[in-house]
MIGU-342980 format. One record per atom (N, C-alpha, C, O): z, x, y; residue in one letter. Coordinates in steps of 0.02 Angstrom, whole numbers, plus 32768, in hexadecimal, padded with zeros to 4 digits. Each point is the difference from the previous one (the first is absolute). Last residue first. Example, Ala and Ser with C-alpha at 12.3 -4.5 7.8 and 13.67 -1.06 7.14 Angstrom:
BEGIN
816282827F90s 8003802A803Bs 80257FD98037s 800880198037s 7FF47FF67EABa 80007FD3803Ba 8000802D803Ca 802180347FFFa 
//
This chain:
BEGIN
7FED7AB08E2Aq 7FF17FC7802Eq 800E801A8047q 7FF87FDC8031q 7FC7808A7EC8v 802F800B8038v 7FE97FD1802Dv 7FC47FF57FFFv 80127FC87F04p 7FEA80308039p 802F80028030p 802D7FD68003p 7FCB7FE47F06h 80407FFD8037h 7FDE803C8038h 8010803B8007h 7F6B7F9A7F36r 80277FC0800Br 80307FFA8037r 80157FCB8017r 7F6F80FC7FBEd 7FD47FCF8005d 801D7FBC800Dd 7FEA7FD9802Bd 809B80D97F8Da 7FEF80098049a 7FCE7FC78017a 80087FE28035a 803A80347EEAy 80397FE6802Ay 7FEC7FFA803Dy 800C7FCD8020y 7F67809B7F47v 7FF67FB48003v 803C7FE98038v 7FF57FD7802Cv 7FFD81027FB5s 7FD87FF4802As 7FEE7FAE8005s 7FE87FE0802Fs 80BA80947F4Dh 801A7FEE8045h 7FC17FED8039h 80067FEC803Ah 7FD0803B7ED8m 80387FC88001m 801C7FFE8047m 801C7FCD8013m 7F5F80EF7FBBi 7FCE7FC37FFAi 80317FBF8005i 7FEA7FD18020i 807A81017FE0i 7FE080048035i 7FC77FB88008i 7FEB7FE68033i 80AA803E7F09g 80208005803Dg 7FEB7FF08046g 801C7FDC8029g 7F72805C7F00a 800F7FBE7FFDa 802B7FF68040a 7FEE7FCF8021a 7FE3810B7FC1a 7FBC7FDC8013a 800A7FAF7FF6a 7FDB7FDB801Fa 80E280B37F9Dv 7FF68013804Cv 7FBA7FD58022v 7FFC7FE88039v 8046800F7ED1s 80257FDA8032s 8000800A8046s 80147FD68029s 7F6280A87F45a 7FF17FC17FF7a 80347FD0802Ba 7FEB7FD38025a 7FC18132802Bn 803A7FD27FCFn 7FF67FBB7FFEn 7FF97FE28035n 7F2880908031l 80517FFA800Al 802D7FE77FBBl 7FF17FD87FD4l 7F1480BE807Ds 80227FCD7FE2s 80467FFA800As 80248031800Bs 7F40807B804Bd 7FD37FC57FFDd 80207FBD7FDDd 7FE37FCA7FFEd 8057812D8086i 80187FDA7FD1i 7FD77FC87FFEi 7FF87FE68038i 7FE780C08074a 7FD8801A7FB9a 80237FD07FCCa 7FE680077FC9a 80027F958134g 802280407FDBg 7FDC80097FC1g 7FCF7FE07FEDg 805D7F198081a 7FE8804D801Da 801180387FE8a 803C80027FF5a 7F947ED57FE4m 803080417FF8m 7FD980498018m 7FC580117FFDm 80317EBA7FCBp 7FF58049802Ap 802480357FFDp 803D7FFC7FFBp 7FB27F3F7F4Ci 80278019803Di 7FE380378022i 7FFD80377FE5i 7F9A7EEF7F91a 801580427FFFa 802480168039a 7FFA7FE78037a 7FA17F297F26v 8013801E8042v 800880507FF3v 7FF680167FC7v 7F7A7F1E7FCEv 8027802D7FF1v 800B8021803Dv 7FD3800D8028v 7FF57EF57F79g 7FF280338014g 802D80347FF3g 80317FFA7FDCg 7FC47F3B7FAFd 7FCF7FF58042d 7FF180318016d 7FC380058009d 808980147EF8c 80157FEE803Ac 7FC97FEB803Ec 7FC4800B7FF9c 801A80387F13q 80197FB88010q 80297FEF8043q 801A7FC9800Eq 7F94811A7FA5n 7FB67FCF8003n 80227FC0800Cn 7FE07FDC8026n 80CA80B37FBDk 7FE5801B8038k 7FBD7FCB800Ek 7FF57FE38035k 8088801D7EFAt 801A7FE78024t 7FDF80008050t 80027FCD8022t 7FA480B37F2En 7FF77FBF7FF4n 801D7FCC802Cn 7FDF7FCE800Fn 802C8127800As 7FBB7FDE8014s 80087FBF7FECs 7FE87FD98029s 810B80928005s 7FCE7FFD7FD8s 7FBA7FE08012s 80017FCF8025s 80AE80B6807Ev 7FEC7FB47FE5v 7FD280047FC8v 7FCC801F800Av 80A980CF801Cg 7FE87FD38029g 80017FAD7FEBg 80247FF07FD1g 802381007FD2e 7FBD7FDE7FE7e 7FF67FC3803Ae 7FCB7FE27FF7e 80E480BA8034g 7FCE802D7FCFg 7FB47FC67FF2g 7FC3800C8005g 81057F9E807Be 7FF380388023e 7FB380287FE1e 7FCD8011801Fe 80617EEC7FB0s 802B80428000s 7FDB802D8012s 7FC27FFE7FFBs 800A7F0A8065g 800380217FBDg 803280528003g 802080158030g 7FCD7EDC804Ci 800B804A8013i 800280287FBBi 802E7FF57FD8i 7F787F1380ACv 801480207FC5v 7FFF80447FFEv 7FCD801E8011v 806A7EF88090l 7FE180458000l 801580147FC1l 80377FF47FE7l 7FA37F158096a 8027802C7FCAa 7FE080327FF6a 7FC47FFF7FF4a 80507F2D80C9v 7FE180377FEDv 802B80157FC4v 803B7FF07FF8v 7F867F4680C6a 801A80027FBFa 7FE280457FE9a 7FC3800A7FFFa 802E7FF280FEg 80017FC97FD0g 802480147FBFg 802B802C7FFFg 7FA8807D80B1s 80317FC5801Es 80057FC27FCCs 80327FDE8001s 7F5881097FFCf 80317FF57FC4f 80377FD08027f 803D80037FFAf 7ECA80818031d 80267FC78018d 803C7FDE7FD3d 7FF17FCF7FDFd 7F7C81308045a 80137FCE7FE2a 802A7FCB8015a 80348011801Ba 7F9180C58042k 7FC47FCF7FFCk 80117FCB7FE3k 7FE57FCE8017k 809380E77FD5r 800A7FE88040r 7FD57FCE8016r 800C7FDE8031r 7FFB809E7F04i 80367FCA8002i 7FFD7FDC8039i 80107FC58003i 7F1380B87F9Ad 803C801A802Bd 802C7FB58005d 7FE77FC9800Ad 7F7B80407F24t 7FF17FF78048t 804A80198024t 80367FF97FE3t 7F9E807E7F28g 7FFA7FB98020g 7FFA7FF48046g 7FFE80358020g 802780927F38d 7FB87FEB8016d 7FF27FBE801Dd 7FC87FE88009d 810F80637F93m 7FE88035804Dm 7FBD7FFA8000m 7FE780288028m 80BC7F077F91d 7FDC803A7FDCd 7FDD802F8036d 7FEA7FED8036d 80AC7F1D7F9Ba 80008038801Ca 7FDF80357FD8a 800C800C7FC4a 7FC17EE18036a 802080357FE0a 7FFC80398030a 7FCF80038026a 80477EF68003y 7FE68038800Fy 802180457FD8y 803B80137FFFy 7FA27EBE801Cv 801C80407FCCv 7FCF8033801Av 7FC27FFB8003v 807A7F00804Dw 7FD980418011w 8020802C7FE3w 803C8007800Bw 7FE87EEA7FBFi 80268041801Bi 7FC480327FF6i 7FDC7FFC7FCEi 801A7F1A7FEAg 7FF380138048g 800E803D8017g 7FF080108039g 80267F987EF0q 80317FDD8027q 7FF58011804Bq 80297FF7802Dq 7F5D80687F28k 7FFC7FB87FECk 80247FE28033k 7FEB7FCA8014k 8025811E7FD5k 7FCF7FF0802Dk 7FE37FAC8007k 7FDD7FE7802Ck 80D880777F3Fl 801A7FFD8047l 7FBB7FEB8025l 80037FD18028l 7FDB80547EFEa 80337FBF8004a 800A7FF5804Ca 7FFB7FCA801Da 7F9480FC7FA2l 7FD17FC27FF5l 80277FC08014l 7FE97FD28021l 808C80F37FBCv 7FE480008043v 7FD17FC9800Cv 7FFA7FE58037v 807680337EF3t 802B7FF28039t 7FDB80088043t 80127FDA802Dt 7F7B806C7F14q 80077FB98006q 80337FE48030q 7FF77FC88019q 7FFC81247FDFs 7FB47FD98012s 7FFE7FBB7FFAs 7FE47FDD802Bs 80D880957F84l 8006800C8043l 7FBD7FDF8017l 80027FD4802Cl 80917FF67EEEn 7FB4801A8019n 7FFE7FF98047n 80057FC78017n 80BE800E7F70t 7FE880247FCFt 7FC2801D802At 7FF2803C7FFEt 80EE7FA98094v 7FC67FD37FE6v 7FE180287FC6v 800F803B7FFCv 80DD7FAB80A0r 7FD880227FD9r 7FD77FD47FD4r 800E7FCE7FDFr 809180208119a 7FE97FE37FDBa 7FD480397FBDa 7FE98032801Ca 80EB7FBA80B3v 7FC780287FE5v 7FE47FE77FBBv 802680027FCFv 805E7FA88130k 7FEF7FFA7FB8k 7FD5802D7FEEk 7FD1800F8024k 80E8802180A3i 7FBB7FEC7FE2i 7FF47FEF7FBDi 801C801F7FD3i 80BF8028809Dy 7FEA7FD28035y 7F9C7FEA7FF0y 7FDD7FDB8022y 80C680B87F62e 80277FCE7FFFe 7FDC7FBE8037e 800E7FC48004e 7FB181267FD8i 7FDD7FDD7FC3i 802C7FC18002i 7FF07FD87FD4i 804180E280BEa 7FCF7FBF8023a 7FE37FD47FC4a 7FDA7FD0800Aa 80CF80E57FF1g 801D7FC6800Fg 7FCA7FCD8001g 80087FC47FF8g 7FCE81297FE6s 80327FEB802Ds 800E7FC2800Bs 800B7FF3803Bs 7F44807A7F3Bs 7FF27FC9802Ds 803E7FF8802Ds 7FFB7FD7802Ds 800880C37F1Aa 7FE180228043a 7FEB7FC28030a 7FEE800E8039a 80897FB87F03k 802D802E8037k 7FD68017802Fk 80138005803Bk 7F887F7A7F2Bv 802C7FCC8013v 802F802D8037v 80187FE98033v 7F4D808E7F42v 7FE87FDA802Dv 80267FD8802Ev 7FF27FFF803Cv 806480737F11t 7FF680308032t 7FDD7FD28034t 80197FFE8038t 80237F8C7F09s 803680118024s 7FFB8036803Cs 802A8004802Ds 7EFE7F6D7F78t 802E802D7FD5t 80458001803Et 7FFB7FE98039t 7F247F877FBBl 80537FFF8021l 801E80197FDDl 80257FDF7FDBl 7EE9806C7FE9g 801B7FBB800Dg 80408017802Ag 800B80398015g 7EF8806A7FBCv 80517FED800Cv 80137FC28000v 7FD37FDC8016v 7F4880607F75a 801E7FFF8057a 80457FED7FE5a 80137FDB7FD3a 7F4B7FFA7F8Br 7FE680498022r 801D8003803Fr 7FDF80108031r 80307EFA7F79h 7FF180487FD8h 7FED802A8034h 7FE77FF18036h 80517F3D801Ar 80287FFA7FC7r 7FF880507FDBr 802F801E7FE7r 7F967FAE8126p 7FEF7FF47FC7p 802980117FC8p 8027802F800Bp 80187F7D80F0i 7FEF803A7FDBi 7FE07FE77FBEi 80087FC67FEEi 803A7FD48122i 7FE17FEF7FB6i 7FF480467FECi 7FE480288025i 80B67F6980A6v 7FDE803E7FEAv 7FE87FF27FB3v 80287FEE7FD5v 80197F6D8120g 800E80117FBCg 7FD380417FE4g 7FCA800D801Bg 80507FA080C0h 801D7FCB7FEDh 800B80147FACh 802E7FE77FE0h 7FD080AC8105v 7FDE7FF07FC5v 802B7FCF7FEEv 803B7FFB8011v 7FFA808080B5g 7FF97FB58003g 7FD17FE87FC3g 7FE27FCA8006g 8074810D804Dc 7FBB7FF88018c 7FF27FBB7FF5c 7FCB7FE78014c 80EE80797F8Ec 800280198058c 7FD07FE48019c 80057FF1803Bc 800580017ED8v 80337FD6801Av 7FFC80098049v 80097FCE8023v 7F7480C27F63a 7FEA7FBF8002a 802E7FCE8023a 7FE97FD68027a 8056810F7FBBt 7FD87FF5803Et 7FD87FB88001t 7FEB7FE78034t 809A80547F10r 80388001803Ar 7FC87FF1803Dr 800A7FD28028r 7F8780437F0Ai 802D7FB98007i 802F80078035i 80177FCB8016i 7F7581027FBAi 7FD17FC28017i 80267FBE8000i 7FF57FD9802Fi 808B80E27F85a 7FEA7FFD8044a 7FD97FCF8021a 800C7FE48035a 801B80287EDFg 80397FE28026g 7FF5800F804Cg 800F7FD48028g 7F4B80797F4Cl 80077FBE8005l 803F7FD88017l 80027FC58012l 7FD881287FECn 7FD67FE18022n 80017FC37FF7n 7FF67FE38035n 8096808B7F41h 800E800A804Bh 7FCF7FE08031h 80167FE18030h 7FC3801F7EDFp 80337FCD8010p 8015800E804Dp 800D7FCF8023p 7EFE806E7F69d 803E802C801Fd 802D7FC18014d 7FE97FD68028d 7F407FE47F8At 802D80257FCCt 80438018800Bt 80307FFD7FDAt 7EFC7F5D807Ci 802380248019i 8030800E7FD1i 801D7FCE7FEAi 7F117FAF8004k 801580357FDDk 8031803A8026k 7FF4803D7FFDk 7FC37EFF808Ed 7FD280177FC7d 801380357FE3d 7FF180338020d 80767EF8807Fl 800280447FFBl 7FD980167FB8l 800B7FE27FCCl 80087F5D8105l 7FE5800B7FC1l 801280487FECl 7FF0802A802Bl 80787F1A809Ai 7FEB803E7FF1i 7FFB800D7FB2i 802E7FF47FDAi 7FC47F3F80FDf 802580137FBAf 7FD7804D7FF0f 7FC880128014f 80587F1580A5f 7FF380328000f 801D80237FC1f 803B7FFB7FF1f 7F787F0280A0p 801980317FA8p 7FF4804A8028p 7FD9800A802Ep 80777F4A809Dq 7FC280107FC9q 8003802F7FD0q 802180338006q 809E7F278048e 7FE180368011e 7FB27FFD7FE7e 7FE47FD97FDAe 80F47F9D8009k 7FD07FE28029k 7FD8803E8026k 7FF57FFE803Ck 80A97FF97F01k 8015801D8049k 7FD17FFB803Ak 800280218034k 7FEC7F947EF3k 803D7FE08005k 801A80278040k 80357FF4801Ck 7EF7803F7F8Ea 80077FB8801Ba 80437FE28011a 80087FCC801Fa 7FD581167F8Cp 7FDF7FEE8045p 7FFF7FC7801Fp 80037FF6803Dp 804580347EC7v 8029801C804Av 7FE57FF78041v 80257FE8802Bv 7F807FEF7EEEa 80177FC38022a 802380108041a 80087FDB8030a 7F9080BF7F32l 7FDA7FE98028l 80267FC68035l 7FF17FF5803Bl 808B807B7F1Dv 7FE48030803Ev 7FD87FD18026v 80117FF6803Bv 80287FAA7F03e 80357FFF8029e 7FFD80308030e 802B7FFA802Ce 7F2D7FF67F32d 80097FBB8030d 80358002802Cd 7FFC7FE38036d 7FF280CB7F37l 7FC9800B802Dl 80017FBB802Dl 7FF77FFF803Dl 80EB80567F5Ct 7FB57FDC7FE5t 7FDB800F802Et 801880178033t 80CA80877FC6a 7FE57FC58017a 7FBA7FE67FD5a 7FE280277FDBa 80EE80827FD8y 7FC07FF98024y 7FF27FBC8016y 801D7FD27FE4y 80C680C6800Cq 7FE07FD37FE0q 7FC17FF58019q 7FF8800D803Cq 808780E27FA5y 7FFE7FBE8036y 7FE37FD87FE0y 7FE080157FD0y 803D80B17FC5a 803B7FFE8029a 80077FC5802Fa 80327FEF8020a 7F5B80267EE3s 7FF28011803Fs 80457FFB802Es 80337FE37FECs 7FC380727F16a 80047FC38021a 7FE9800E804Ea 800880388018a 7FD480407F05i 802380178046i 7FE57FC28017i 7FC47FF17FFEi 805B80517EF2a 7FD27FDE8032a 802A800B8045a 803D800B7FFEa 7FAC80577EF9v 803080008039v 7FC87FE1802Dv 7FC4800C7FFDv 805980367EE9l 7FEC7FD58036l 802B800D8036l 803C800D7FFAl 7FF480457F2Eg 7FAE8012800Bg 7FD87FD5803Eg 7FC37FFB8009g 813080077FB4q 7FDA7FEB7FCAq 7FB97FED801Aq 7FDF7FCC8000q 80E680938082h 7FCE7FE2801Dh 7FCF7FE37FC4h 7FCD7FE48014h 8120809E801En 7FF47FD77FCBn 7FC37FD88012n 800F7FC48001n 802C80DE809Fk 8005801C7FBAk 7FDE7FD27FCFk 7FCB800C7FE3k 7FCD800F8119a 80437FD57FDCa 800180227FC7a 7FCE801E7FEEa 7FAA804080AEy 80097FB7801Dy 803A7FE47FE7y 80297FE08021y 7F6B80EA7F92g 8019800E804Ag 800D7FCE801Fg 800C8005803Cg 7F937FE47EE7d 8059801A8009d 801C801C803Ed 803B800E800Bd 7EDC7FAC7FCEl 802B7FCD8008l 804E800B8000l 802F7FE1801Al 7F2780C87FD4h 80007FDA8044h 80317FCA8005h 80237FF58032h 7FC680857EEDr 80278027804Dr 7FF77FDF8039r 802F80028027r 7F567FAA7F23k 80437FE48003k 8026802F8029k 802F7FE98020k 7ED57FE5800Dd 801E801E7FCFd 80617FF48005d 801F7FEC8032d 7F077F608033v 801F80507FFDv 802680137FCDv 800D7FD77FD5v 7F3B7F5D8094v 800B80277FC1v 8029803E8012v 7FE180318015v 80127EE58087q 7FED80347FFBq 800880267FC1q 80397FF27FEDq 7F927F2280B1v 801880137FBDv 7FED80497FEEv 7FC5800F7FF5v 804E7F2680CEk 7FE880377FF0k 8026801E7FCBk 803D7FFF7FFEk 7FB27EF1802Cv 8031803F800Ev 7FD1804E7FF4v 7FD97FFC7FD1v 7FF37EFE8023g 7FD6802F8028g 802980428006g 7FED802A8028g 80487F147F43a 801880018044a 7FE880358029a 80268012802Da 7F927FEE7F01e 7FEB7FBC8011e 80297FF08043e 7FEA7FD38024e 804980FC7F6Fr 7FAD7FF88016r 7FF97FBC8016r 7FDC7FFC8032r 80F8802E7F83a 7FEC8028804Aa 7FBB7FF0800Aa 7FE97FED8035a 80537FAF7EF8m 80247FE3803Cm 7FED801B8044m 7FEA7FDE8030m 7FDC80A17F05s 7FCA7FC58012s 801D7FD7803As 7FDC7FF48030s 80B080B67F96v 7FCF80198012v 7FC37FCE8014v 7FDF80018034v 80E67FC37F50i 80077FFE8043i 7FCB80278025i 7FFA7FEE803Bi 7FE97FEF7EE6q 800C7FBA8015q 800B8017804Aq 7FD87FE98029q 802E80CE7F4Fr 7FB67FF1800Ar 80107FB1802Br 7FE27FFD8036r 80E180597F7Fa 7FE3802F8039a 7FC27FED8009a 7FEF8000803Ba 80777F8D7F19s 80197FF3803Cs 7FE980248039s 7FF97FE58037s 7FB480527EEEg 7FEC7FBF801Bg 80297FF08044g 7FDE7FF08031g 801281147FA0s 800A7FC77FD6s 7FF97FC6801Cs 80018000803Ds 7F8980F87FF5l 80347FCD8004l 80127FCF7FDBl 7FD47FF27FD8l 7FC0811B8020d 7FF97FBA7FF1d 803F7FE18017d 803880187FF9d 7F7E80AF80A4g 80097FEF7FC1g 80027FBD7FE8g 7FFD7FD18028g 8042808A80D2e 7FC480117FD9e 80197FFE7FA7e 803680167FEEe 80457F6780E6m 7FFE803C7FDFm 7FC580107FCDm 7FF57FD47FD5m 800C7F958113v 800D7FE57FC0v 800280597FD3v 7FD38029800Dv 805F7F4B80F7m 7FE3803E7FDDm 80147FFD7FABm 80367FF17FE8m 7F917F6A80FFl 801F7FF37FBDl 7FEE80477FDDl 7FC6800B7FEEl 80437F98811Dk 7FE2801B7FD6k 802D7FFF7FBCk 803D7FF78000k 7FF57F9A80D4e 7FCA80168014e 7FD680237FC9e 7FC48006800Be 80B57EFD7FFAi 800780567FF4i 7FCE80288023i 7FCB7FE88016i 80B67F178013d 7FC980308013d 801080417FE4d 802F80228014d 80257EF37F71r 80188035803Br 7FC48032800Fr 7FDB80127FD1r 80317F257F81q 7FD6800C803Cq 801680308033q 7FE280018036q 80867FC07EFDa 80217FE08048a 7FC480048032a 80047FEB8039a 7FD3806C7EEEk 80077FB47FFAk 80117FE18041k 7FEE7FC98013k 800B812A7FDCl 7FC47FE1800Bl 80007FAB7FF0l 7FD57FDC8019l 80FB80A17FDAa 7FF17FFD804Ba 7FB47FDC8003a 7FF27FD58029a 8062803F7EFFe 80277FCE8034e 7FE67FFE8039e 7FEF7FCB801Ce 7FD080E17F4Fr 7FD87FC27FF1r 802A7FCA8035r 7FDE7FDD8024r 807380F07FE8i 7FC57FFF802Ci 7FE77FBE7FEDi 7FEB7FDA802Ci 80E8804E7F7Dp 7FFA7FFC804Ap 7FBE80068022p 7FF87FF3803Bp 801B802B7ED4n 80107FC3800Fn 800D7FF4804Fn 7FF17FC88015n 7FBE810E7F84r 7FDE7FD77FFAr 80107FB1801Br 7FD47FDD801Ar 8060811A804Bg 80207FD97FC4g 7FD07FB08000g 7FF57FDC8030g 8047809680BFs 7FEB80187FC7s 80137FE57FC2s 80347FE07FFEs 7FA38020811Dl 80077FD87FC8l 7FF8802E7FB8l 7FCE80217FF5l 80678002812Ci 7FDB801A7FC0i 801E7FD37FBBi 803B7FF87FF3i 7FFC7FF28106l 7FBD7FF17FF3l 7FE580187FAFl 7FCB7FF27FE5l 810D80458083e 80007FB27FEDe 7FB97FE87FF0e 7FF67FCE7FDDe 803C8110806Et 80057FEF7FB4t 7FFF7FC57FF6t 7FED7FED7FC8t 7F74808880EBd 80417FE87FFEd 80167FEB7FB7d 7FD57FEE7FD8d 7F7A80D98057v 80017FAE7FF2v 80507FF78000v 802A80247FE5v 7F2480B4804Ea 803E7FDD800Ca 7FFB7FAE7FF3a 7FD87FD88019a 7F6380CE7F80d 801F7FD98043d 804A7FEE7FE7d 80137FF07FC8d 7F8E80DE7FAEq 7FFA7FB37FFBq 801D7FF5804Fq 80278024801Eq 7F4E80B07FADk 80377FE58006k 800B7FC38005k 7FD97FE18025k 7F56808E7F68h 800F7FF28049h 804B7FE17FE7h 800A7FDF7FCDh 7F5E80577F84t 8017803B802Bt 80267FFD8039t 801E80318017t 7F7F7F187F55l 805180157FF6l 80098042801Al 803980187FFAl 7F247F148043d 7FFC80477FF6d 804D80167FF6d 802F7FF48026d 7F4B7F2C7F83v 802A801A8035v 7FFE804A7FF4v 7FF0801D7FCCv 7F597EFB8017p 801E804A7FDAp 80318019803Cp 7FF57FF9803Cp 7FB87F0A7F8Cd 8007802A8026d 801E804A7FECd 803480097FE1d 7F2A7F457F9Af 805080048007f 800C803D8035f 7FE780367FF1f 7F477F957FA0a 80077FDB8037a 80457FFD8015a 800D7FDC8031a 7FAF80867F09e 7FEC80258030e 80067FE08046e 7FFD80238032e 80187F767F02l 8042801F800Bl 7FF0802D803Cl 8030800E8024l 7F5D7F117FACp 8003803A7FF0p 802C802E801Cp 80127FFA803Ap 7FFB7EF77F9Dk 7FF1803A8036k 7FF980377FDDk 802480017FCEk 80017F387FB0n 7FE07FDF803An 7FF180388033n 7FD47FF4802An 80AA803E7F09p 7FB37FEB7FE8p 7FDF7FEB8049p 7FC5800F8008p 810580977FB2c 7FE87FCB8040c 7FBE7FE27FFAc 7FD180138022c 80F680947F54e 7FB77FE47FFEe 80157FC88039e 80357FE2800De 8053810E7FF1f 80037FBC7FEEf 7FB97FE27FF6f 7FD280258012f 804580C8800Ap 803D7FFA7FF9p 80117FAE7FEFp 80307FF67FDBp 7EF880A27FD6k 80197FD28038k 804F7FEA7FFDk 80187FED7FCBk 7F6880F97FD3r 80137FBD7FE7r 80187FDB8041r 8023801C802Br 7F2380948008e 804180057FE1e 80197FB67FE9e 7FE17FCE8012e 7F5080698073g 7FF980277FBAg 804480087FE2g 800580277FD1g 800E7FA9811Fr 7FC27FFA7FE2r 800480317FC0r 8012803B7FFDr 80AB7F7F80A6y 7FFF7FF87FB3y 7FBD80017FE1y 7FF87FE67FC9y 80127FF18140p 803580117FC7p 7FF77FF67FC8p 7FE77FCA7FF0p 7F6D80A380BAk 80187FBE7FF8k 80347FFF7FC2k 7FFB80247FCEk 7FFE80A380DEr 7FC57FE97FC9r 801D7FB97FFCr 80317FEC801Fr 804280A7806Bn 7FC680178012n 7FC97FE67FCAn 7FC780167FFDn 81327FD97FFDn 7FD97FCD803Dn 7FC080138006n 7FDF7FD98022n 80BF803F7F00d 7FD3802D8029d 7FDF7FD18042d 7FD37FD77FF8d 80FA803C7F3Ef 7FE17FCD8019f 7FDB80358032f 801B80358010f 8025803D7F15s 80277FDC8035s 7FC77FDF8021s 7FC580097FEFs 801780507F0Er 7FF980098052r 80227FCC8020r 80047FC67FEAr 802B80997F15r 7FFC7FC58028r 7FFC801F804Br 802A8023801Br 7F9580617F10e 802F80078025e 7FF27FBA8038e 7FCC7FFE8020e 7FD180057EE4g 800180298039g 80327FF98031g 80277FD47FEFg 7FDD801A7EFEr 7FFE7FD2803Cr 7FFF80308046r 8029802C800Cr 
//
């Protein structure tokens, strides 16, 4: 028997190796890989769920879960059931080795889940906010923002600029972790955050409600020429990848921040803050 290889983030998980569990409706390659060479993010103890019964009950109660980590190797029926429940709830599932789980809990029984640090709102709840305040809608959609400090900073600025809600994708993006909540400096208490499965479809849903949706991109139109006084939603992408082409194509327009100097890009939270304040300035002109 050859030496068992550890999980490698540079290749698809378990290619050519024994599968850790059978999942007939979804190929194993579709599960999110985890890089074990990086230090684990700090997680508040009360957000760590370990063991099969606590995780199963949390899923039954529809508690918001950021991710479920599953130990590599064959799993018994109860563990497979929990993985299936997590998938049906849209929870991110990662296959990791035992050492990674040991860093979170001792008696984990091969499963560790990280609960959200704050409760998500539904998309309908977010969309209902402007009408209650009798204001023109103003929403922020975030595409592939993975840095929790960026998300926390964006949420804080959103509150300061009068944004009615923040919308984030369920997959390949950071959720409401304890780091995000702390980075928001309490702002999370004053704004609703919704998590959606498909950001492009959400853009279409906003447009059907008469909301103009603009993507932020360096090749767009100068934000100083845009009219943000009406119903507006802004799509902000990650610093590295920007807004995905599929989502950008669904938007009504693309706007850019004019800059001077050798640097042609901004941190995602800084770019989001500048554009959000442009909307605020359009809606609150100096008298």
